[in-house]
Structure formats: structure tokens, C-alpha cells
N, C-alpha and C positions, 0 to 999 in steps of 0.2 A: 560221743556224743552225748554220757552224761557229766564231762568232765565240761562239756560246754555253758548244759546247764544250770549245775551246779553255780562256778563260773555268776555265770548270769545271774543269780538270784544271791549270793551272795551281795553283790554289785548295788543291784536293789538296794537287800535290807539294811547296808551299810548309808544310800542315800538318803532311804526312808529316819532313817536313825538324825544323821546327821540335820535331818530336816528339825526335827524332831527339839531337835538342841539345841540348831538355831530357832528355831521358833518360842522355843521355854526361853534362852537368853535373849531373846534381840529385847525386851523390856529391861532389862537391868541393863543392856552393856551394848544397844544399841548393835552399831558397825564391827562388836569384839564375834559378836555371833558369830557371824560367818565366818571368825577366824577359830572359832571353838564345832565348827562342822567340820572341816576341812580338817583339820586334825581329826577326828571322826575318820573320816575318810580315806583321811592319807596312814593314820598306823592300822586300819586295817587291810591299807591293802601292801604294807610292810610283814602286819602277820604272815597273812594270804602266801607273801613270798618267800618271807624264813621259812615257816612249813614242807612251801615245794622244796625247798631247796633251789635255789632262784632267784635272782636281783640282780643287783649290787650291795644291795649291803649285810 
């Protein structure tokens, strides 16, 4: 149960960071801000998979 809660909190945190990055960059880069937000989420997912020893990368 602890792992599920930790995973959900990590996902929520990554989404908040990505949303903040996207909102901060939106006036400067318009659509490019969505790409930056996606990079934050995907890199967090990659790091989590790497720490667990799973994933394809």
C-alpha cells in the first residue's frame, strides 16, 4: 500500500511541476511550453523506472 501511495504522490508532484513549467514558459514559447512540460513528466517517469530497476531503458 505504501508503494501505491508513494507512486501516486510522485505522479501528482511531476504533474504539478510540469504544469508550473508549462505555465511559466507559455508567454515565451506558446506551444513549446507543452513540450517542456512533457519532458518533465517523461524524465521523471524514466528516473523512477531506472531506480526500480525496471523499464525498457
